[in-house]
PASEBA-1860 file (N, C-alpha, C; in nm, 3 decimals):
! residues 328
1> MGDAWGRP> 4.671/2.754/7.607/4.673/2.661/7.474/4.690/2.680/7.323 ~ 4.800/2.602/7.269/4.772/2.607/7.141/4.813/2.471/7.064 ~ 4.859/2.463/6.933/4.903/2.375/6.854/5.015/2.376/6.890 ~ 5.111/2.259/6.734/5.294/2.197/6.765/5.332/2.397/6.757 ~ 5.315/2.436/6.710/5.335/2.588/6.658/5.272/2.718/6.740 ~ 5.239/2.679/6.823/5.182/2.801/6.966/5.085/2.882/6.900 ~ 5.010/2.842/6.780/4.914/2.978/6.746/4.790/2.916/6.884 ~ 4.722/2.995/6.877/4.601/2.950/6.974/4.480/2.864/6.905
9> LRADVPVT> 4.434/2.805/6.971/4.329/2.690/6.902/4.146/2.826/6.937 ~ 4.086/2.718/6.785/3.999/2.842/6.826/3.852/2.783/6.874 ~ 3.812/2.846/6.961/3.680/2.810/7.000/3.578/2.731/6.881 ~ 3.516/2.628/6.954/3.420/2.551/6.935/3.283/2.592/6.854 ~ 3.295/2.691/6.699/3.209/2.798/6.698/3.235/2.739/6.518 ~ 3.060/2.737/6.498/3.040/2.716/6.338/3.056/2.824/6.244 ~ 3.193/2.909/6.234/3.228/3.025/6.158/3.381/3.003/6.089 ~ 3.389/3.045/6.036/3.524/3.044/6.015/3.659/3.126/6.075
17> CVLDAHVH> 3.585/3.281/6.108/3.644/3.386/6.197/3.586/3.433/6.298 ~ 3.584/3.497/6.381/3.489/3.581/6.440/3.610/3.741/6.551 ~ 3.541/3.826/6.522/3.565/3.947/6.570/3.503/3.985/6.677 ~ 3.537/4.047/6.748/3.477/4.055/6.884/3.502/4.212/6.864 ~ 3.337/4.295/6.864/3.339/4.397/6.855/3.310/4.464/6.964 ~ 3.359/4.413/7.066/3.297/4.492/7.235/3.385/4.438/7.337 ~ 3.532/4.427/7.358/3.595/4.399/7.454/3.651/4.567/7.503 ~ 3.693/4.543/7.665/3.789/4.629/7.738/3.879/4.571/7.754
25> SPILGSPA> 3.972/4.759/7.807/4.087/4.625/7.798/4.134/4.731/7.929 ~ 4.210/4.621/8.046/4.274/4.667/8.128/4.417/4.805/8.137 ~ 4.389/4.798/8.257/4.544/4.890/8.235/4.655/4.818/8.213 ~ 4.726/4.903/8.107/4.852/4.858/8.070/4.945/4.898/8.117 ~ 5.089/4.874/8.170/5.207/4.968/8.180/5.283/4.923/8.134 ~ 5.275/4.805/8.044/5.394/4.819/8.003/5.384/4.716/7.843 ~ 5.499/4.735/7.753/5.443/4.641/7.615/5.427/4.542/7.660 ~ 5.511/4.474/7.745/5.459/4.306/7.751/5.321/4.282/7.844
33> EANEYLRG> 5.298/4.359/7.913/5.129/4.410/7.952/5.078/4.365/7.799 ~ 5.054/4.492/7.752/4.948/4.475/7.663/4.991/4.372/7.518 ~ 5.122/4.325/7.505/5.121/4.116/7.472/5.056/4.028/7.509 ~ 5.048/4.012/7.631/4.952/3.915/7.698/4.876/3.950/7.710 ~ 4.781/4.058/7.732/4.648/4.095/7.662/4.646/3.996/7.527 ~ 4.683/4.081/7.415/4.627/4.046/7.330/4.638/3.863/7.260 ~ 4.748/3.846/7.390/4.744/3.694/7.331/4.633/3.630/7.421 ~ 4.569/3.722/7.523/4.446/3.647/7.599/4.364/3.654/7.495
41> LLSMGLGG> 4.328/3.725/7.422/4.180/3.761/7.364/4.218/3.675/7.248 ~ 4.269/3.659/7.233/4.330/3.489/7.062/4.335/3.406/7.129 ~ 4.365/3.367/7.187/4.372/3.206/7.316/4.200/3.212/7.319 ~ 4.106/3.303/7.303/3.962/3.310/7.317/3.940/3.246/7.214 ~ 3.992/3.260/7.110/3.955/3.199/6.978/3.924/3.313/6.870 ~ 3.973/3.407/6.877/3.895/3.558/6.805/4.006/3.540/6.693 ~ 3.976/3.615/6.585/4.086/3.670/6.504/4.073/3.804/6.511 ~ 4.005/3.874/6.571/4.039/4.036/6.596/3.891/4.101/6.679
49> AVILGIPP> 3.947/4.172/6.685/3.878/4.305/6.810/3.827/4.410/6.844 ~ 3.741/4.507/6.851/3.717/4.607/6.883/3.718/4.655/7.034 ~ 3.856/4.721/7.060/3.846/4.760/7.224/3.822/4.903/7.273 ~ 3.767/4.888/7.358/3.666/4.998/7.384/3.658/5.062/7.520 ~ 3.749/5.180/7.527/3.786/5.241/7.624/3.673/5.304/7.730 ~ 3.650/5.349/7.868/3.619/5.362/7.910/3.653/5.521/8.000 ~ 3.609/5.660/7.974/3.667/5.747/8.022/3.674/5.758/8.217 ~ 3.742/5.791/8.265/3.751/5.828/8.372/3.618/5.928/8.430
57> TRELLSTV> 3.586/5.919/8.503/3.463/5.944/8.582/3.433/5.931/8.707 ~ 3.526/5.932/8.812/3.529/5.892/8.938/3.438/6.002/9.033 ~ 3.517/6.135/9.015/3.457/6.257/9.034/3.294/6.260/9.013 ~ 3.255/6.270/8.905/3.094/6.210/8.861/3.104/6.135/8.951 ~ 3.064/6.004/8.979/3.029/5.920/9.054/3.063/5.966/9.236 ~ 3.136/6.055/9.264/3.131/6.050/9.427/3.004/6.121/9.445 ~ 2.954/6.240/9.321/2.843/6.289/9.343/2.721/6.225/9.419 ~ 2.720/6.103/9.353/2.614/6.010/9.409/2.676/5.910/9.524
65> TLDDVSNE> 2.525/5.987/9.660/2.558/5.892/9.739/2.543/5.793/9.785 ~ 2.567/5.676/9.892/2.485/5.555/9.913/2.367/5.549/9.937 ~ 2.344/5.651/10.009/2.206/5.723/10.068/2.119/5.728/9.925 ~ 2.165/5.811/9.810/2.111/5.829/9.687/2.073/5.644/9.616 ~ 2.154/5.613/9.645/2.139/5.491/9.539/2.053/5.359/9.664 ~ 2.080/5.370/9.827/1.929/5.314/9.862/1.848/5.334/9.845 ~ 1.812/5.495/9.835/1.641/5.543/9.814/1.610/5.481/9.647 ~ 1.679/5.483/9.598/1.672/5.462/9.502/1.614/5.283/9.484
73> YERNRDLV> 1.754/5.209/9.533/1.671/5.033/9.536/1.518/5.026/9.634 ~ 1.481/5.109/9.709/1.403/5.115/9.777/1.254/5.095/9.681 ~ 1.262/5.231/9.608/1.166/5.258/9.500/1.143/5.125/9.405 ~ 1.278/5.083/9.380/1.275/4.903/9.268/1.307/4.802/9.346 ~ 1.301/4.816/9.509/1.253/4.657/9.526/1.184/4.565/9.487 ~ 1.035/4.545/9.461/0.992/4.492/9.412/1.019/4.427/9.279 ~ 1.007/4.521/9.174/1.069/4.489/9.080/1.240/4.389/9.111 ~ 1.331/4.466/9.152/1.442/4.329/9.197/1.428/4.216/9.202
81> ERFAAAVS> 1.279/4.187/9.339/1.276/4.067/9.401/1.172/4.002/9.325 ~ 1.099/4.072/9.203/1.054/3.975/9.106/1.106/3.939/9.006 ~ 1.219/4.027/8.924/1.307/3.922/8.808/1.398/3.926/8.807 ~ 1.486/3.972/8.959/1.603/3.921/8.941/1.676/3.872/9.063 ~ 1.583/3.822/9.141/1.612/3.741/9.278/1.693/3.669/9.215 ~ 1.729/3.597/9.140/1.841/3.477/9.143/2.001/3.539/9.148 ~ 2.017/3.718/9.121/2.130/3.825/9.140/2.091/3.860/9.238 ~ 1.971/3.895/9.300/1.966/4.005/9.391/2.064/4.022/9.524
89> SKLTPEAL> 2.142/3.956/9.519/2.280/3.952/9.645/2.397/4.051/9.550 ~ 2.348/4.038/9.475/2.456/4.190/9.373/2.391/4.267/9.329 ~ 2.289/4.316/9.381/2.163/4.418/9.346/2.167/4.539/9.446 ~ 2.199/4.479/9.585/2.202/4.521/9.694/2.281/4.724/9.676 ~ 2.223/4.804/9.698/2.294/4.881/9.760/2.474/4.901/9.725 ~ 2.473/4.860/9.870/2.654/4.825/9.856/2.746/4.791/9.747 ~ 2.663/4.632/9.691/2.723/4.619/9.561/2.719/4.690/9.439 ~ 2.606/4.735/9.394/2.631/4.800/9.347/2.690/4.935/9.320
97> YLTAERFI> 2.702/5.040/9.440/2.834/5.142/9.465/2.957/5.094/9.411 ~ 3.009/4.927/9.503/3.098/4.911/9.434/3.133/4.835/9.298 ~ 3.016/4.850/9.288/3.083/4.700/9.099/3.116/4.867/9.030 ~ 2.998/4.977/9.037/3.071/5.121/8.958/3.182/5.176/8.974 ~ 3.236/5.158/9.091/3.364/5.188/9.128/3.461/5.101/9.088 ~ 3.480/4.953/9.022/3.540/4.881/8.984/3.559/4.960/8.816 ~ 3.447/4.968/8.749/3.433/4.955/8.608/3.566/5.062/8.588 ~ 3.496/5.196/8.709/3.547/5.331/8.661/3.689/5.331/8.677
105> DGYCQFKR> 3.713/5.260/8.791/3.922/5.275/8.827/3.949/5.134/8.732 ~ 3.895/5.049/8.647/3.956/4.897/8.631/3.982/4.933/8.480 ~ 3.881/5.015/8.372/3.902/5.016/8.226/3.934/5.124/8.163 ~ 3.978/5.225/8.265/3.970/5.400/8.166/4.111/5.451/8.117 ~ 4.215/5.370/8.122/4.320/5.398/8.034/4.384/5.377/7.924 ~ 4.413/5.393/7.825/4.540/5.350/7.757/4.664/5.378/7.694 ~ 4.745/5.342/7.805/4.828/5.384/7.811/4.936/5.327/7.696 ~ 4.916/5.190/7.657/4.974/5.099/7.533/4.920/5.126/7.446
113> HSEISALS> 4.809/5.197/7.414/4.755/5.152/7.255/4.807/5.194/7.152 ~ 4.927/5.209/7.127/5.042/5.202/7.007/5.033/5.067/6.966 ~ 5.075/5.019/7.094/5.110/4.870/7.077/5.008/4.798/6.999 ~ 4.896/4.821/7.016/4.735/4.752/6.983/4.761/4.805/6.839 ~ 4.700/4.940/6.818/4.639/4.992/6.720/4.757/5.018/6.592 ~ 4.878/4.884/6.623/4.941/4.910/6.477/4.923/4.747/6.427 ~ 4.841/4.674/6.473/4.771/4.565/6.423/4.648/4.581/6.382 ~ 4.669/4.517/6.228/4.529/4.543/6.095/4.437/4.473/6.241
121> NFELLYPA> 4.422/4.416/6.283/4.293/4.307/6.348/4.242/4.335/6.489 ~ 4.281/4.464/6.526/4.242/4.546/6.650/4.243/4.692/6.598 ~ 4.124/4.727/6.653/4.109/4.839/6.648/4.038/4.947/6.800 ~ 4.069/5.059/6.828/4.106/5.072/6.903/4.010/5.258/6.909 ~ 3.882/5.245/7.017/3.809/5.339/7.056/3.832/5.438/7.129 ~ 3.871/5.554/7.117/3.903/5.647/7.190/3.753/5.717/7.334 ~ 3.775/5.699/7.504/3.677/5.693/7.500/3.675/5.843/7.526 ~ 3.472/5.924/7.476/3.487/6.027/7.514/3.491/6.126/7.591
129> NLSLGTDE> 3.535/6.225/7.647/3.495/6.291/7.793/3.387/6.360/7.734 ~ 3.289/6.300/7.807/3.136/6.410/7.793/3.142/6.537/7.873 ~ 3.198/6.562/7.957/3.244/6.648/8.072/3.274/6.733/8.055 ~ 3.379/6.729/7.952/3.424/6.843/7.851/3.336/6.939/7.763 ~ 3.359/7.084/7.755/3.293/7.167/7.658/3.305/7.143/7.546 ~ 3.236/7.149/7.458/3.210/7.107/7.306/3.351/7.126/7.246 ~ 3.400/7.260/7.241/3.552/7.313/7.190/3.670/7.170/7.228 ~ 3.623/7.203/7.339/3.748/7.103/7.387/3.742/6.943/7.400
137> LARSLEEA> 3.581/6.899/7.357/3.607/6.779/7.369/3.618/6.764/7.203 ~ 3.598/6.834/7.149/3.621/6.790/6.989/3.795/6.788/6.939 ~ 3.891/6.912/6.987/3.974/6.830/7.020/4.052/6.750/7.069 ~ 3.985/6.711/7.167/4.028/6.587/7.228/4.023/6.451/7.120 ~ 3.902/6.503/7.077/3.876/6.351/6.935/3.976/6.410/6.857 ~ 4.022/6.490/6.816/4.086/6.514/6.730/4.232/6.419/6.730 ~ 4.295/6.484/6.858/4.398/6.456/6.889/4.459/6.308/6.898 ~ 4.330/6.228/6.945/4.308/6.104/6.966/4.315/6.004/6.817
145> LRRGFGGF> 4.250/6.089/6.762/4.231/6.017/6.613/4.446/6.009/6.528 ~ 4.448/6.165/6.607/4.614/6.123/6.551/4.699/6.084/6.618 ~ 4.663/6.026/6.712/4.714/5.910/6.843/4.736/5.754/6.744 ~ 4.584/5.749/6.656/4.597/5.633/6.611/4.464/5.557/6.651 ~ 4.398/5.597/6.727/4.272/5.535/6.753/4.184/5.553/6.632 ~ 4.100/5.453/6.614/4.029/5.417/6.478/3.875/5.507/6.495 ~ 3.828/5.546/6.603/3.713/5.549/6.625/3.711/5.603/6.752 ~ 3.550/5.598/6.832/3.494/5.663/6.927/3.392/5.600/7.037
153> KVISTFFF> 3.395/5.616/7.158/3.336/5.539/7.266/3.218/5.656/7.323 ~ 3.116/5.612/7.304/3.027/5.673/7.388/2.958/5.642/7.527 ~ 2.942/5.687/7.630/2.921/5.567/7.712/2.885/5.744/7.845 ~ 2.719/5.776/7.807/2.668/5.857/7.871/2.606/5.835/7.987 ~ 2.572/5.715/7.995/2.554/5.664/8.156/2.646/5.739/8.243 ~ 2.742/5.649/8.199/2.880/5.716/8.348/2.866/5.895/8.415 ~ 2.864/5.947/8.269/2.850/6.118/8.313/2.698/6.135/8.270 ~ 2.611/6.075/8.318/2.488/6.129/8.395/2.385/6.207/8.282
161> RRLDDPAV> 2.387/6.153/8.173/2.363/6.287/8.052/2.257/6.168/7.978 ~ 2.156/6.244/7.910/2.073/6.174/7.792/2.223/6.139/7.638 ~ 2.100/6.088/7.567/2.169/6.081/7.430/2.160/6.190/7.357 ~ 2.083/6.265/7.392/2.040/6.394/7.327/2.117/6.531/7.376 ~ 2.233/6.497/7.447/2.342/6.604/7.509/2.428/6.656/7.404 ~ 2.441/6.785/7.407/2.535/6.856/7.276/2.653/6.820/7.306 ~ 2.740/6.767/7.407/2.876/6.658/7.414/2.850/6.540/7.345 ~ 2.762/6.474/7.313/2.779/6.328/7.196/2.745/6.371/7.096
169> ETVIEVAD> 2.671/6.513/7.062/2.643/6.548/6.919/2.751/6.586/6.884 ~ 2.882/6.659/6.966/2.973/6.682/6.962/3.051/6.558/6.890 ~ 3.086/6.442/6.918/3.135/6.289/6.925/3.148/6.284/6.747 ~ 2.962/6.263/6.767/2.869/6.226/6.618/2.949/6.335/6.501 ~ 2.932/6.473/6.520/2.985/6.593/6.404/3.136/6.525/6.388 ~ 3.223/6.508/6.513/3.417/6.505/6.487/3.414/6.340/6.402 ~ 3.326/6.221/6.430/3.320/6.119/6.374/3.316/6.111/6.258 ~ 3.176/6.193/6.216/3.116/6.258/6.050/3.238/6.308/5.990
177> SNDVPVTV> 3.312/6.419/6.026/3.420/6.497/5.946/3.539/6.399/5.956 ~ 3.544/6.291/5.989/3.646/6.204/6.015/3.600/6.126/5.948 ~ 3.484/6.061/5.902/3.441/5.881/5.821/3.538/5.799/5.976 ~ 3.525/5.808/6.064/3.524/5.671/6.159/3.382/5.692/6.268 ~ 3.387/5.522/6.273/3.232/5.472/6.351/3.274/5.545/6.508 ~ 3.123/5.514/6.559/3.142/5.544/6.663/3.075/5.437/6.749 ~ 3.117/5.391/6.878/2.980/5.299/6.968/2.958/5.377/7.070 ~ 2.780/5.365/7.084/2.740/5.370/7.162/2.706/5.313/7.274
185> HSGCDPGI> 2.678/5.361/7.390/2.643/5.237/7.505/2.531/5.260/7.471 ~ 2.431/5.149/7.508/2.250/5.178/7.510/2.229/5.072/7.634 ~ 2.173/5.100/7.716/2.078/4.980/7.775/2.119/5.037/7.950 ~ 2.111/4.940/8.024/2.181/4.999/8.163/2.336/4.979/8.193 ~ 2.388/4.942/8.305/2.514/4.923/8.306/2.536/4.836/8.418 ~ 2.659/4.799/8.446/2.623/4.717/8.593/2.714/4.820/8.718 ~ 2.612/4.786/8.833/2.638/4.899/8.936/2.517/4.983/8.927 ~ 2.532/5.160/8.959/2.411/5.208/8.988/2.341/5.162/8.896
193> WELPKYCK> 2.352/5.209/8.767/2.323/5.205/8.611/2.210/5.075/8.578 ~ 2.232/4.992/8.701/2.182/4.900/8.681/1.997/4.972/8.742 ~ 1.963/5.022/8.830/1.877/5.052/8.880/1.790/5.239/8.812 ~ 1.640/5.235/8.751/1.594/5.271/8.701/1.653/5.477/8.613 ~ 1.649/5.474/8.736/1.700/5.660/8.752/1.799/5.688/8.684 ~ 1.942/5.577/8.677/2.055/5.552/8.633/2.050/5.507/8.495 ~ 1.978/5.436/8.461/1.960/5.378/8.332/1.879/5.448/8.248 ~ 1.824/5.521/8.278/1.759/5.577/8.184/1.844/5.660/8.058
201> YGDPSRLD> 1.972/5.683/8.115/2.081/5.761/7.991/2.106/5.649/7.916 ~ 2.042/5.517/7.975/2.160/5.484/7.852/1.999/5.427/7.721 ~ 1.912/5.532/7.743/1.773/5.501/7.625/1.840/5.520/7.497 ~ 1.868/5.457/7.377/1.884/5.481/7.270/1.829/5.562/7.132 ~ 1.690/5.601/7.204/1.589/5.677/7.145/1.586/5.807/7.130 ~ 1.724/5.833/7.217/1.703/5.972/7.215/1.806/6.042/7.155 ~ 1.914/5.920/7.078/1.957/5.947/7.007/1.897/5.978/6.831 ~ 1.843/5.948/6.838/1.737/6.031/6.741/1.747/6.121/6.697
209> PILSRHRN> 1.759/6.240/6.715/1.765/6.381/6.666/1.914/6.426/6.572 ~ 1.972/6.366/6.658/2.121/6.360/6.646/2.167/6.299/6.527 ~ 2.120/6.134/6.495/2.100/6.083/6.416/2.091/6.136/6.271 ~ 1.960/6.154/6.292/1.896/6.267/6.176/1.970/6.379/6.150 ~ 2.011/6.407/6.185/2.115/6.481/6.078/2.319/6.455/6.061 ~ 2.286/6.343/6.142/2.454/6.286/6.066/2.442/6.144/6.001 ~ 2.343/6.175/5.911/2.337/6.040/5.847/2.402/5.885/5.755 ~ 2.552/6.006/5.776/2.642/5.912/5.703/2.708/5.820/5.832
217> VRVVLAHA> 2.716/5.875/5.991/2.816/5.779/6.028/2.793/5.663/6.093 ~ 2.881/5.580/6.104/2.888/5.468/6.145/2.857/5.492/6.299 ~ 2.726/5.422/6.297/2.718/5.426/6.441/2.656/5.284/6.516 ~ 2.747/5.225/6.616/2.683/5.072/6.671/2.666/5.134/6.794 ~ 2.504/5.029/6.831/2.434/5.016/6.969/2.478/4.950/7.051 ~ 2.575/4.969/7.124/2.623/4.869/7.212/2.515/4.780/7.282 ~ 2.516/4.646/7.286/2.448/4.588/7.420/2.263/4.577/7.335 ~ 2.287/4.617/7.220/2.124/4.616/7.119/2.086/4.725/7.203
225> GSYSAIAP> 2.087/4.777/7.321/1.973/4.887/7.414/1.952/4.799/7.501 ~ 2.011/4.646/7.524/1.921/4.538/7.575/2.009/4.543/7.750 ~ 2.149/4.572/7.744/2.196/4.526/7.909/2.086/4.547/7.984 ~ 2.072/4.452/8.103/2.047/4.495/8.256/1.988/4.333/8.282 ~ 2.018/4.351/8.421/2.017/4.198/8.529/1.894/4.235/8.553 ~ 1.786/4.334/8.547/1.679/4.356/8.599/1.563/4.320/8.512 ~ 1.605/4.359/8.408/1.499/4.376/8.276/1.586/4.320/8.144 ~ 1.619/4.235/8.107/1.707/4.200/8.023/1.604/4.250/7.901
233> GVFMEEAL> 1.660/4.307/7.769/1.589/4.361/7.636/1.527/4.530/7.677 ~ 1.599/4.575/7.794/1.473/4.709/7.834/1.521/4.829/7.756 ~ 1.534/4.836/7.698/1.529/4.925/7.519/1.582/4.873/7.395 ~ 1.537/4.723/7.374/1.569/4.616/7.269/1.500/4.754/7.152 ~ 1.353/4.737/7.172/1.230/4.823/7.101/1.321/4.968/7.104 ~ 1.369/5.008/7.125/1.452/5.150/7.098/1.526/5.174/7.020 ~ 1.628/5.008/7.018/1.726/5.000/6.907/1.688/4.944/6.831 ~ 1.570/4.881/6.805/1.532/4.814/6.687/1.517/4.930/6.568
241> DLVRRYPE> 1.416/5.027/6.656/1.364/5.115/6.567/1.466/5.190/6.502 ~ 1.556/5.219/6.527/1.702/5.310/6.482/1.748/5.258/6.374 ~ 1.828/5.079/6.427/1.872/5.032/6.320/1.803/5.014/6.180 ~ 1.648/4.987/6.230/1.573/4.957/6.126/1.551/5.133/6.000 ~ 1.588/5.208/6.085/1.554/5.354/5.991/1.679/5.439/5.964 ~ 1.795/5.358/5.993/1.895/5.440/5.979/1.982/5.330/5.870 ~ 2.075/5.361/5.751/2.134/5.265/5.721/2.260/5.216/5.779 ~ 2.311/5.321/5.878/2.452/5.290/5.911/2.412/5.307/6.015
249> VYADTAAL> 2.317/5.262/6.133/2.299/5.234/6.224/2.343/5.117/6.276 ~ 2.396/5.033/6.344/2.395/4.882/6.382/2.365/4.824/6.533 ~ 2.381/4.732/6.540/2.444/4.644/6.757/2.512/4.596/6.756 ~ 2.533/4.580/6.875/2.634/4.462/6.871/2.589/4.362/7.031 ~ 2.567/4.198/7.053/2.497/4.172/7.135/2.633/4.166/7.269 ~ 2.652/4.219/7.292/2.795/4.265/7.425/2.712/4.248/7.534 ~ 2.789/4.114/7.553/2.705/4.090/7.746/2.582/4.034/7.776 ~ 2.490/4.016/7.638/2.382/3.971/7.662/2.386/3.791/7.650
257> PPELAEMV> 2.276/3.763/7.723/2.301/3.614/7.764/2.254/3.537/7.606 ~ 2.299/3.435/7.584/2.347/3.358/7.436/2.183/3.386/7.368 ~ 2.028/3.371/7.437/1.873/3.345/7.456/1.868/3.496/7.361 ~ 1.923/3.543/7.475/1.879/3.723/7.408/1.938/3.767/7.321 ~ 2.076/3.705/7.265/2.182/3.784/7.172/2.101/3.693/7.055 ~ 2.037/3.578/7.045/1.958/3.541/6.944/1.847/3.601/6.877 ~ 1.785/3.604/6.995/1.698/3.728/6.941/1.729/3.832/6.901 ~ 1.801/3.933/6.932/1.854/4.049/6.836/1.928/3.990/6.705
265> LRDFPRGK> 1.988/3.839/6.657/2.005/3.859/6.562/1.904/3.815/6.436 ~ 1.781/3.733/6.522/1.652/3.721/6.460/1.551/3.813/6.395 ~ 1.561/3.947/6.476/1.438/4.032/6.475/1.502/4.199/6.405 ~ 1.620/4.210/6.468/1.733/4.287/6.357/1.760/4.281/6.176 ~ 1.718/4.375/6.136/1.772/4.360/6.025/1.905/4.307/5.954 ~ 1.888/4.210/5.822/2.036/4.110/5.847/2.106/4.171/5.790 ~ 2.243/4.160/5.881/2.372/4.250/5.826/2.397/4.352/5.921 ~ 2.314/4.400/6.013/2.306/4.463/6.110/2.342/4.438/6.240
273> VMYGSDYP> 2.392/4.330/6.280/2.433/4.285/6.430/2.574/4.237/6.387 ~ 2.652/4.244/6.539/2.782/4.212/6.510/2.812/4.147/6.650 ~ 2.883/4.013/6.688/2.921/3.965/6.821/2.980/4.022/6.927 ~ 2.965/4.041/6.992/3.065/4.146/7.127/3.014/4.019/7.255 ~ 3.137/4.064/7.305/3.181/3.953/7.459/3.132/4.061/7.584 ~ 3.182/4.186/7.590/3.221/4.315/7.639/3.323/4.212/7.757 ~ 3.380/4.164/7.742/3.507/4.067/7.807/3.633/4.184/7.844 ~ 3.690/4.207/7.961/3.648/4.183/8.103/3.526/4.151/8.183
281> AVADEDPR> 3.483/4.273/8.100/3.386/4.353/8.194/3.280/4.238/8.286 ~ 3.231/4.209/8.153/3.103/4.128/8.219/3.122/3.985/8.183 ~ 3.126/3.926/8.110/3.194/3.829/8.041/3.347/3.792/8.056 ~ 3.335/3.795/8.234/3.487/3.779/8.286/3.465/3.617/8.356 ~ 3.396/3.505/8.321/3.453/3.421/8.399/3.434/3.297/8.283 ~ 3.484/3.279/8.173/3.467/3.241/8.088/3.429/3.247/7.965 ~ 3.568/3.356/7.902/3.452/3.414/7.754/3.541/3.329/7.668 ~ 3.588/3.221/7.645/3.522/3.108/7.517/3.454/3.017/7.546
289> RYMEDVFL> 3.412/2.996/7.683/3.247/2.906/7.691/3.147/3.048/7.636 ~ 3.135/3.142/7.646/3.044/3.256/7.618/3.081/3.274/7.452 ~ 3.140/3.250/7.396/3.112/3.278/7.308/3.094/3.126/7.203 ~ 3.144/3.023/7.273/3.062/2.880/7.206/2.897/2.863/7.247 ~ 2.893/2.917/7.343/2.777/2.908/7.375/2.640/3.030/7.278 ~ 2.686/3.143/7.230/2.650/3.251/7.158/2.602/3.206/7.009 ~ 2.760/3.115/6.960/2.724/3.088/6.842/2.661/2.936/6.821 ~ 2.669/2.887/6.947/2.600/2.699/6.914/2.389/2.760/6.928
297> TMESAGHP> 2.416/2.833/7.005/2.240/2.880/7.051/2.210/2.938/6.917 ~ 2.310/3.025/6.900/2.251/3.053/6.743/2.250/2.971/6.543 ~ 2.302/2.880/6.621/2.319/2.748/6.504/2.177/2.673/6.528 ~ 2.190/2.633/6.698/2.074/2.601/6.705/1.895/2.584/6.638 ~ 1.904/2.754/6.687/1.810/2.801/6.625/1.767/2.842/6.476 ~ 1.929/2.747/6.395/1.835/2.791/6.262/1.869/2.899/6.165 ~ 1.982/2.981/6.215/2.076/3.110/6.163/2.147/3.035/6.048 ~ 2.158/3.043/5.905/2.212/2.996/5.785/2.355/3.040/5.833
305> ESELEEYA> 2.408/2.903/5.799/2.594/2.972/5.782/2.632/3.138/5.766 ~ 2.539/3.132/5.657/2.531/3.287/5.581/2.558/3.430/5.664 ~ 2.425/3.401/5.768/2.417/3.517/5.827/2.521/3.462/5.947 ~ 2.557/3.370/6.011/2.680/3.391/6.118/2.792/3.394/6.104 ~ 2.814/3.398/5.949/2.936/3.430/5.894/2.953/3.655/5.906 ~ 2.853/3.647/5.882/2.813/3.798/5.915/2.775/3.836/6.043 ~ 2.788/3.831/6.082/2.732/3.827/6.247/2.851/3.800/6.287 ~ 2.970/3.672/6.238/3.082/3.687/6.387/3.185/3.769/6.305
313> QGTAGRVF> 3.137/3.801/6.187/3.308/3.887/6.149/3.284/3.984/5.999 ~ 3.180/3.988/5.948/3.172/4.056/5.821/3.122/4.193/5.860 ~ 2.993/4.199/5.945/2.969/4.341/5.963/3.029/4.425/6.052 ~ 3.086/4.354/6.115/3.154/4.459/6.200/3.327/4.484/6.147 ~ 3.332/4.393/6.041/3.496/4.430/5.948/3.451/4.536/5.875 ~ 3.343/4.528/5.831/3.309/4.630/5.728/3.283/4.816/5.818 ~ 3.229/4.743/5.929/3.169/4.882/6.025/3.324/4.958/6.069 ~ 3.408/4.909/6.148/3.539/4.922/6.170/3.630/4.867/6.094
321> SIECSDWI> 3.636/4.869/5.979/3.750/4.864/5.827/3.881/4.770/5.947 ~ 3.883/4.650/6.007/3.946/4.557/6.053/3.912/4.438/6.006 ~ 4.059/4.352/5.958/4.054/4.244/5.928/4.043/4.082/5.997 ~ 3.970/3.967/5.960/3.934/3.854/6.046/4.023/3.809/6.047 ~ 4.153/3.790/6.102/4.261/3.644/6.065/4.219/3.554/6.109 ~ 4.216/3.447/6.069/4.207/3.297/6.121/4.310/3.228/6.096 ~ 4.376/3.221/6.265/4.524/3.166/6.261/4.575/3.063/6.339 ~ 4.429/2.988/6.275/4.495/2.820/6.217/4.462/2.767/6.120
END
């Protein structure tokens, strides 16, 4: 949908421009597919986005059996039935395992990164392979920067590692020496990582000792520590503590229900929170409507225009050094 000149129409949001600080890319096999993907993002009403990679970790997932997941599910059945009854059909052991496989297979490659990274309003973050030895990991990250990536993504849950792991510190060290940002997944993840045994790897408090040694690195805590279908807000307090204590630690509200995203904007320090959707991994039913719901919820809660503009574009623009292009 567009105007007479073919330009995308902005979503009905009370801000001038929106940068989505947290989207994923499907596997793109040709320049035409890359262009179509970008057109899709723009048709949502975005003025730019930060596109995050997910590393290939199928081999690691295969070490977890369906019996492992079933046993953990049974240990937490009461929790699921009490707090997530409305989505319990998506939280059966079989459904959790299949969801995990879909994520790992669907969003792990950046074959067309050069077509996207050339644009000033899109930034690509390279997914760190935490299975590598620290020296090899550092070399892979340096090579990614030479190939045009603008920073890194850490998702320790998929590697079954806590956020104080030496591999995570290697990513932060390389980012520090190159002055590039890092988005760190915090909170649970769809699939088996909804269950406490695996969600624990997304506890952002474990990042504290690394942050204390690298205070100048721009770090974004994805999902503000809060993503969980069973316990929304699961690590919000831990994320809030880090954002308050470290000047260069921020948060995005990707995939959070609008009411929870509003709580993050209200409670976290001003200028430290940015909009994100997690499209198409989570907010895939109607991403344009999700954006509108989030911003209209913020407006209804009384957040002033200046604060909404910071949330929509200002904070992400500074952290990731990208422009928000108002196409209308």
